ROLUM-660519 format. One line per field, with one value per residue (C-alpha): x, y, z; residue number from 1; residue in one letter. Coordinates in steps of 0.25 Angstrom, whole numbers, plus 5000, padded with zeros to 4 digits. Example, Ala and Ser with C-alpha at 12.3 -4.5 7.8 and 13.67 -1.06 7.14 Angstrom:
<sites>
xx: [5049 | 5055] .
yy: [4982 | 4996] .
zz: [5031 | 5029] .
nulum: [1 | 2] .
drengu: [A | S] .
</sites>
This chain:
<sites>
xx: [5077 | 5090 | 5096 | 5083 | 5082 | 5082 | 5077 | 5092 | 5096 | 5086 | 5091 | 5105 | 5100 | 5094 | 5108 | 5115 | 5105 | 5105 | 5110 | 5110 | 5095 | 5084 | 5073 | 5062 | 5049 | 5036 | 5025 | 5010 | 5003 | 4989 | 4985 | 4988 | 4982 | 4968 | 4968 | 4970 | 4962 | 4976 | 4988 | 4999 | 5013 | 5024 | 5038 | 5046 | 5058 | 5057 | 5064 | 5076 | 5090 | 5089 | 5074 | 5071 | 5072 | 5082 | 5094 | 5091 | 5093 | 5105 | 5112 | 5110 | 5115 | 5127 | 5131 | 5130 | 5141 | 5155 | 5168 | 5171 | 5158 | 5159 | 5172 | 5168 | 5157 | 5142 | 5132 | 5116 | 5107 | 5096 | 5090 | 5084 | 5084 | 5092 | 5103 | 5103 | 5103 | 5114 | 5122 | 5119 | 5124 | 5137 | 5141 | 5137 | 5146 | 5156 | 5155 | 5156 | 5143 | 5138 | 5125 | 5118 | 5106 | 5099 | 5103 | 5089 | 5090 | 5086 | 5098 | 5092 | 5092 | 5107 | 5111 | 5104 | 5111 | 5125 | 5122 | 5120 | 5132 | 5141 | 5156 | 5152 | 5142 | 5144 | 5131 | 5130 | 5119 | 5115 | 5103 | 5089 | 5082 | 5085 | 5085 | 5096 | 5104 | 5103 | 5109 | 5120 | 5123 | 5122 | 5131 | 5142 | 5141 | 5144 | 5155 | 5162 | 5160 | 5151 | 5138 | 5125 | 5115 | 5102 | 5090 | 5081 | 5084 | 5095 | 5094 | 5101 | 5094 | 5081 | 5085 | 5089 | 5075 | 5069 | 5074 | 5062 | 5053 | 5060 | 5059 | 5043 | 5042 | 5049 | 5040 | 5027 | 5023 | 5010 | 5009 | 5008 | 4998 | 5004 | 5016 | 5016 | 5030 | 5034 | 5040 | 5050 | 5060 | 5056 | 5067 | 5059 | 5046 | 5055 | 5063 | 5051 | 5044 | 5056 | 5054 | 5039 | 5037 | 5045 | 5041 | 5028 | 5022 | 5007 | 5011 | 5006 | 5017 | 5011 | 5020 | 5018 | 5022 | 5020 | 5010 | 5019 | 5031 | 5024 | 5036 | 5032 | 5019 | 5021 | 5031 | 5022 | 5011 | 5020 | 5027 | 5040 | 5049 | 5045 | 5051 | 5041 | 5040 | 5034 | 5036 | 5033 | 5045 | 5038 | 5040 | 5054 | 5059 | 5049 | 5049 | 5056 | 5055 | 5058 | 5057 | 5070 | 5071 | 5073 | 5061 | 5052 | 5055 | 5051 | 5039 | 5033 | 5029 | 5029 | 5020 | 5005 | 5003 | 5010 | 5001 | 5004 | 5002 | 5000 | 5010 | 5001 | 4995 | 5010 | 5011 | 4999 | 5005 | 5018 | 5010 | 5002 | 5014 | 5020 | 5008 | 5002 | 5014 | 5026 | 5032 | 5040 | 5040 | 5045 | 5036 | 5042 | 5041 | 5026 | 5023 | 5019 | 5010 | 5003 | 4999 | 4991 | 4978 | 4978 | 4976 | 4968 | 4956 | 4966 | 4973 | 4962 | 4966 | 4980 | 4994 | 5001 | 5016 | 5020 | 5035 | 5037 | 5050 | 5057 | 5056 | 5065 | 5056 | 5061 | 5053 | 5053 | 5044 | 5033 | 5026 | 5025 | 5021 | 5010 | 5006 | 5005 | 4997 | 4986 | 4985 | 4983 | 4973 | 4966 | 4967 | 4977 | 4973 | 4980 | 4974 | 4977 | 4966 | 4963 | 4960 | 4953 | 4962 | 4952 | 4951 | 4944 | 4947 | 4956 | 4947 | 4935 | 4943 | 4946 | 4933 | 4924 | 4932 | 4941 | 4932 | 4933 | 4944 | 4952 | 4966 | 4974 | 4989 | 4994 | 4991 | 5000 | 4995 | 5001 | 4992 | 4993 | 4987 | 4984 | 4975 | 4962 | 4964 | 4977 | 4979 | 4984 | 4989 | 4981 | 4982 | 4971 | 4971 | 4958 | 4953 | 4945 | 4947 | 4933 | 4934 | 4941 | 4929 | 4922 | 4934 | 4934 | 4919 | 4920 | 4931 | 4922 | 4910 | 4918 | 4924 | 4939 | 4946 | 4956 | 4965 | 4968 | 4982 | 4982 | 4980 | 4990 | 5003 | 5012 | 5007 | 5005 | 5020 | 5024 | 5014 | 5020] .
yy: [4977 | 4972 | 4974 | 4973 | 4969 | 4954 | 4945 | 4940 | 4955 | 4957 | 4945 | 4950 | 4963 | 4956 | 4950 | 4963 | 4970 | 4960 | 4965 | 4979 | 4983 | 4981 | 4971 | 4982 | 4979 | 4973 | 4979 | 4976 | 4989 | 4989 | 5003 | 5002 | 4988 | 4992 | 5005 | 4996 | 4983 | 4976 | 4970 | 4981 | 4978 | 4989 | 4986 | 4996 | 5001 | 5013 | 5005 | 5002 | 5006 | 5019 | 5020 | 5016 | 5004 | 5011 | 5006 | 4992 | 4996 | 5006 | 4996 | 4984 | 4993 | 4998 | 4984 | 4979 | 4987 | 4981 | 4986 | 4995 | 5002 | 5004 | 5010 | 5020 | 5025 | 5026 | 5037 | 5040 | 5051 | 5052 | 5061 | 5050 | 5036 | 5030 | 5040 | 5035 | 5019 | 5023 | 5030 | 5018 | 5008 | 5017 | 5017 | 5002 | 4997 | 5008 | 5014 | 5029 | 5034 | 5048 | 5052 | 5063 | 5071 | 5083 | 5096 | 5097 | 5084 | 5087 | 5087 | 5077 | 5066 | 5070 | 5068 | 5054 | 5050 | 5054 | 5047 | 5033 | 5035 | 5043 | 5044 | 5035 | 5044 | 5058 | 5066 | 5076 | 5086 | 5090 | 5094 | 5099 | 5086 | 5071 | 5070 | 5081 | 5074 | 5061 | 5066 | 5072 | 5058 | 5050 | 5060 | 5059 | 5044 | 5043 | 5053 | 5046 | 5032 | 5029 | 5019 | 5027 | 5020 | 5023 | 5024 | 5015 | 5012 | 5001 | 4986 | 4984 | 4995 | 4989 | 4975 | 4981 | 4988 | 4974 | 4968 | 4974 | 4965 | 4953 | 4958 | 4961 | 4946 | 4941 | 4948 | 4942 | 4928 | 4932 | 4937 | 4953 | 4958 | 4972 | 4980 | 4995 | 5001 | 5016 | 5020 | 5031 | 5026 | 5012 | 5004 | 4999 | 4995 | 4988 | 4981 | 4976 | 4972 | 4963 | 4955 | 4955 | 4950 | 4938 | 4934 | 4941 | 4943 | 4944 | 4956 | 4969 | 4980 | 4995 | 5006 | 5019 | 5032 | 5047 | 5054 | 5065 | 5056 | 5044 | 5040 | 5025 | 5026 | 5035 | 5027 | 5015 | 5022 | 5028 | 5015 | 5021 | 5029 | 5043 | 5054 | 5063 | 5077 | 5081 | 5074 | 5077 | 5074 | 5074 | 5058 | 5060 | 5044 | 5042 | 5053 | 5049 | 5055 | 5042 | 5028 | 5019 | 5011 | 4998 | 5000 | 5004 | 4992 | 4983 | 4991 | 4992 | 4977 | 4974 | 4985 | 4983 | 4998 | 5011 | 5021 | 5035 | 5042 | 5056 | 5062 | 5067 | 5053 | 5048 | 5059 | 5055 | 5040 | 5046 | 5052 | 5039 | 5031 | 5040 | 5043 | 5029 | 5019 | 5028 | 5025 | 5037 | 5036 | 5044 | 5048 | 5037 | 5028 | 5030 | 5030 | 5015 | 5015 | 5028 | 5020 | 5010 | 5017 | 5021 | 5006 | 5002 | 4996 | 4985 | 4982 | 4976 | 4963 | 4963 | 4961 | 4974 | 4978 | 4993 | 4998 | 5009 | 5012 | 5024 | 5032 | 5043 | 5055 | 5068 | 5073 | 5087 | 5082 | 5078 | 5092 | 5091 | 5076 | 5080 | 5092 | 5084 | 5073 | 5084 | 5090 | 5076 | 5073 | 5086 | 5091 | 5103 | 5114 | 5127 | 5140 | 5154 | 5162 | 5177 | 5182 | 5196 | 5205 | 5209 | 5206 | 5193 | 5186 | 5175 | 5173 | 5171 | 5161 | 5153 | 5153 | 5152 | 5145 | 5134 | 5122 | 5117 | 5107 | 5115 | 5121 | 5132 | 5126 | 5137 | 5152 | 5162 | 5176 | 5189 | 5202 | 5213 | 5226 | 5231 | 5219 | 5216 | 5201 | 5192 | 5178 | 5168 | 5154 | 5145 | 5130 | 5123 | 5109 | 5101 | 5090 | 5083 | 5084 | 5086 | 5099 | 5106 | 5109 | 5115 | 5124 | 5129 | 5131 | 5140 | 5149 | 5151 | 5154 | 5165 | 5171 | 5167 | 5166 | 5155 | 5147 | 5132 | 5130 | 5115 | 5113 | 5124 | 5116 | 5128 | 5136 | 5124 | 5119 | 5131 | 5127 | 5112] .
zz: [4896 | 4902 | 4915 | 4923 | 4937 | 4940 | 4951 | 4952 | 4954 | 4964 | 4972 | 4971 | 4977 | 4988 | 4992 | 4990 | 4999 | 5009 | 5023 | 5017 | 5016 | 5026 | 5023 | 5025 | 5033 | 5027 | 5034 | 5033 | 5034 | 5041 | 5038 | 5023 | 5022 | 5029 | 5019 | 5006 | 5011 | 5008 | 5015 | 5013 | 5016 | 5016 | 5013 | 5021 | 5013 | 5021 | 5032 | 5022 | 5025 | 5018 | 5021 | 5006 | 4996 | 4988 | 4996 | 4989 | 4975 | 4978 | 4987 | 4976 | 4964 | 4971 | 4977 | 4963 | 4958 | 4955 | 4962 | 4951 | 4951 | 4966 | 4965 | 4955 | 4964 | 4961 | 4960 | 4962 | 4961 | 4972 | 4982 | 4991 | 4994 | 4982 | 4986 | 5000 | 4995 | 4987 | 4998 | 5008 | 4997 | 4995 | 5010 | 5011 | 4999 | 5001 | 4987 | 4984 | 4978 | 4974 | 4976 | 4967 | 4974 | 4969 | 4976 | 4981 | 4990 | 5004 | 5014 | 5022 | 5010 | 5007 | 5021 | 5022 | 5009 | 5014 | 5028 | 5020 | 5011 | 5020 | 5013 | 5002 | 4995 | 4989 | 4987 | 4975 | 4976 | 4962 | 4953 | 4958 | 4955 | 4955 | 4940 | 4938 | 4950 | 4943 | 4930 | 4937 | 4945 | 4932 | 4925 | 4936 | 4938 | 4922 | 4923 | 4935 | 4931 | 4942 | 4943 | 4945 | 4954 | 4949 | 4959 | 4951 | 4936 | 4939 | 4939 | 4953 | 4959 | 4955 | 4960 | 4973 | 4975 | 4971 | 4983 | 4991 | 4983 | 4988 | 5002 | 5000 | 4995 | 5007 | 5017 | 5011 | 5008 | 5002 | 4988 | 4986 | 4978 | 4975 | 4979 | 4979 | 4975 | 4974 | 4960 | 4957 | 4947 | 4948 | 4954 | 4966 | 4959 | 4947 | 4957 | 4965 | 4951 | 4948 | 4959 | 4961 | 4946 | 4949 | 4963 | 4965 | 4952 | 4956 | 4965 | 4958 | 4958 | 4960 | 4957 | 4965 | 4960 | 4965 | 4957 | 4953 | 4947 | 4941 | 4932 | 4932 | 4929 | 4918 | 4912 | 4912 | 4906 | 4895 | 4892 | 4895 | 4905 | 4905 | 4913 | 4921 | 4917 | 4931 | 4944 | 4958 | 4966 | 4980 | 4981 | 4979 | 4980 | 4968 | 4959 | 4947 | 4934 | 4926 | 4930 | 4927 | 4914 | 4922 | 4932 | 4920 | 4912 | 4925 | 4929 | 4916 | 4916 | 4931 | 4938 | 4941 | 4940 | 4944 | 4952 | 4957 | 4970 | 4973 | 4981 | 4992 | 4994 | 4996 | 5006 | 5013 | 5014 | 5020 | 5031 | 5034 | 5034 | 5044 | 5053 | 5052 | 5051 | 5056 | 5042 | 5036 | 5021 | 5010 | 4999 | 4989 | 5001 | 5003 | 4988 | 4986 | 4999 | 4994 | 4981 | 4989 | 4991 | 4977 | 4973 | 4985 | 4978 | 4972 | 4985 | 4994 | 4999 | 4992 | 4999 | 4995 | 4997 | 4997 | 4996 | 5007 | 4999 | 5007 | 5020 | 5018 | 5020 | 5025 | 5037 | 5030 | 5019 | 5029 | 5029 | 5014 | 5015 | 5024 | 5015 | 5003 | 5010 | 5014 | 5000 | 4994 | 5004 | 5000 | 5015 | 5012 | 5003 | 4999 | 4995 | 4990 | 4996 | 4993 | 5007 | 5007 | 5016 | 5027 | 5041 | 5044 | 5031 | 5037 | 5048 | 5038 | 5030 | 5043 | 5049 | 5036 | 5027 | 5035 | 5039 | 5054 | 5050 | 5040 | 5043 | 5037 | 5037 | 5027 | 5026 | 5018 | 5017 | 5015 | 5017 | 5006 | 5011 | 4998 | 4993 | 4997 | 4995 | 4998 | 4995 | 5006 | 5003 | 5013 | 5016 | 5022 | 5028 | 5028 | 5037 | 5026 | 5011 | 5009 | 5017 | 5004 | 4996 | 5008 | 5011 | 4997 | 4997 | 5009 | 5003 | 4991 | 4999 | 5007 | 4995 | 4997 | 4985 | 4983 | 4974 | 4977 | 4978 | 4979 | 4964 | 4960 | 4961 | 4957 | 4969 | 4979 | 4978 | 4986 | 4998 | 5000] .
nulum: [1 | 2 | 3 | 4 | 5 | 6 | 7 | 8 | 9 | 10 | 11 | 12 | 13 | 14 | 15 | 16 | 17 | 18 | 19 | 20 | 21 | 22 | 23 | 24 | 25 | 26 | 27 | 28 | 29 | 30 | 31 | 32 | 33 | 34 | 35 | 36 | 37 | 38 | 39 | 40 | 41 | 42 | 43 | 44 | 45 | 46 | 47 | 48 | 49 | 50 | 51 | 52 | 53 | 54 | 55 | 56 | 57 | 58 | 59 | 60 | 61 | 62 | 63 | 64 | 65 | 66 | 67 | 68 | 69 | 70 | 71 | 72 | 73 | 74 | 75 | 76 | 77 | 78 | 79 | 80 | 81 | 82 | 83 | 84 | 85 | 86 | 87 | 88 | 89 | 90 | 91 | 92 | 93 | 94 | 95 | 96 | 97 | 98 | 99 | 100 | 101 | 102 | 103 | 104 | 105 | 106 | 107 | 108 | 109 | 110 | 111 | 112 | 113 | 114 | 115 | 116 | 117 | 118 | 119 | 120 | 121 | 122 | 123 | 124 | 125 | 126 | 127 | 128 | 129 | 130 | 131 | 132 | 133 | 134 | 135 | 136 | 137 | 138 | 139 | 140 | 141 | 142 | 143 | 144 | 145 | 146 | 147 | 148 | 149 | 150 | 151 | 152 | 153 | 154 | 155 | 156 | 157 | 158 | 159 | 160 | 161 | 162 | 163 | 164 | 165 | 166 | 167 | 168 | 169 | 170 | 171 | 172 | 173 | 174 | 175 | 176 | 177 | 178 | 179 | 180 | 181 | 182 | 183 | 184 | 185 | 186 | 187 | 188 | 189 | 190 | 191 | 192 | 193 | 194 | 195 | 196 | 197 | 198 | 199 | 200 | 201 | 202 | 203 | 204 | 205 | 206 | 207 | 208 | 209 | 210 | 211 | 212 | 213 | 214 | 215 | 216 | 217 | 218 | 219 | 220 | 221 | 222 | 223 | 224 | 225 | 226 | 227 | 228 | 229 | 230 | 231 | 232 | 233 | 234 | 235 | 236 | 237 | 238 | 239 | 240 | 241 | 242 | 243 | 244 | 245 | 246 | 247 | 248 | 249 | 250 | 251 | 252 | 253 | 254 | 255 | 256 | 257 | 258 | 259 | 260 | 261 | 262 | 263 | 264 | 265 | 266 | 267 | 268 | 269 | 270 | 271 | 272 | 273 | 274 | 275 | 276 | 277 | 278 | 279 | 280 | 281 | 282 | 283 | 284 | 285 | 286 | 287 | 288 | 289 | 290 | 291 | 292 | 293 | 294 | 295 | 296 | 297 | 298 | 299 | 300 | 301 | 302 | 303 | 304 | 305 | 306 | 307 | 308 | 309 | 310 | 311 | 312 | 313 | 314 | 315 | 316 | 317 | 318 | 319 | 320 | 321 | 322 | 323 | 324 | 325 | 326 | 327 | 328 | 329 | 330 | 331 | 332 | 333 | 334 | 335 | 336 | 337 | 338 | 339 | 340 | 341 | 342 | 343 | 344 | 345 | 346 | 347 | 348 | 349 | 350 | 351 | 352 | 353 | 354 | 355 | 356 | 357 | 358 | 359 | 360 | 361 | 362 | 363 | 364 | 365 | 366 | 367 | 368 | 369 | 370 | 371 | 372 | 373 | 374 | 375 | 376 | 377 | 378 | 379 | 380 | 381 | 382 | 383 | 384 | 385 | 386 | 387 | 388 | 389 | 390 | 391 | 392 | 393 | 394 | 395 | 396 | 397 | 398 | 399 | 400 | 401 | 402 | 403 | 404 | 405 | 406 | 407 | 408 | 409 | 410 | 411 | 412 | 413 | 414 | 415 | 416] .
drengu: [M | K | N | L | P | S | L | E | G | V | Q | Q | A | V | S | R | L | N | N | V | I | R | K | T | P | W | E | F | N | K | R | L | S | A | K | T | N | A | S | V | F | I | K | R | E | D | L | Q | Q | I | R | S | F | K | I | R | G | A | Y | N | K | I | S | S | L | N | E | S | E | R | R | E | G | I | V | C | A | S | A | G | N | H | A | Q | G | F | A | F | S | C | K | K | L | E | I | Q | G | T | I | Y | M | P | A | T | T | P | Q | Q | K | V | T | Q | V | R | M | F | G | E | D | F | V | E | I | V | L | T | G | D | T | Y | D | A | C | Q | K | Q | A | I | K | A | A | K | K | E | G | K | I | F | I | H | P | F | D | D | K | E | V | I | E | G | Q | A | T | V | A | F | E | I | L | E | H | T | S | A | P | L | D | Y | I | F | V | P | V | G | G | G | G | L | I | S | G | I | A | T | V | M | K | S | H | S | P | K | T | K | I | I | G | V | E | P | Q | G | S | P | S | M | Q | Q | A | L | V | S | G | E | R | I | A | L | K | K | M | D | R | F | V | D | G | A | A | V | R | Q | V | G | V | I | P | Y | E | I | C | K | S | S | L | E | K | V | I | T | V | H | E | G | K | I | C | Q | T | I | L | D | L | Y | N | K | E | G | I | V | A | E | P | A | G | A | L | A | I | A | G | L | E | Q | M | Q | D | E | L | E | G | K | R | I | A | V | L | L | C | G | G | N | N | D | I | L | R | M | P | E | I | S | E | R | A | L | L | Y | A | S | L | K | H | Y | F | L | I | D | F | P | Q | R | E | G | A | L | K | E | F | V | T | E | I | L | G | P | N | D | D | I | T | H | F | E | F | S | K | K | S | Y | R | T | N | A | P | A | V | V | G | I | Q | L | K | E | A | A | D | F | S | L | L | V | E | R | M | K | I | H | N | F | K | F | D | Y | L | N | E | K | Q | N | L | F | Q | F | L | I] .
</sites>
């Protein structure tokens, strides 16, 4: 395939990005190393200029444009880190840019993008999803004769992302056995693979995707790029329906494997990073770290690099993140319980059904005077996952009829 990223292109990107981006820290993580019996080092791209690696690719691509292309203006579609990198680059290079964002984008993200771009960017809110938004952006770019800056399926963008691999190699004199890289559209991991296969060919590259949007894994298994029919958008920075053409061509022959991680595990990783290291990671940022435990048996004694690729996490998401982590750990359970409408029924439930360490965290009930029984939605948090079977057993013994809602996603989505 023509127009693939090259080492020469990556070296040019290093020069373009010099004095623009930060050379982010390379940190040995004692906790993760002890947990895996390995030496784990984190590349802290969450401390980058826009708190994400995306600035590397966006700036490299935009700064490579000729004067005519710059005068015409540029366009991108993004609801997150690519938009911020694009906006930063527009202001830095004094180029007028238009950023298409889904109409559903939180105001906090829109404000952040405007802060980086100031008067050099125009923000257009359109469509309910990223896919619809991107179609509008590409259509507008063609109509107006402007360059569309793709977030991952572009040679110069990938070469910009690849500069992080050169930094990693500069950080360590000893060879790396593994490098764990988050995967969305594939721009970051294909850039890293371009450098590693030449400069550190024995390093095994592990791609990590969210379980709900495994577009690269499905592509590699199928032998072709496929568009996911269903997708969980929770890990928004890595929830991509179809990987790029260029990333797929590189990854199909360069990766050791691609693994997927449950969204609940990613949430627990976010909480652990915050509570134990004081690191604020977004879901996609914590993705690669969340994948370590899944390969724990293979990592003992190895030297491992892990990309923490972003730290743009909205504080308003933390309650949901905490909830998802508890659900994944089987510590939070929701039931639709048919309570008899008699005095003492709730007291019986509290005293006879709940264990000594169980806690009711959600209770929704409406008494109907014309009925003998009425359902209540009850959320119960446990201290130990093993307590769940005991809780269920006590409800059966005391004849409390119930439906378990955790397994009924259509009902359950209204609770978190």
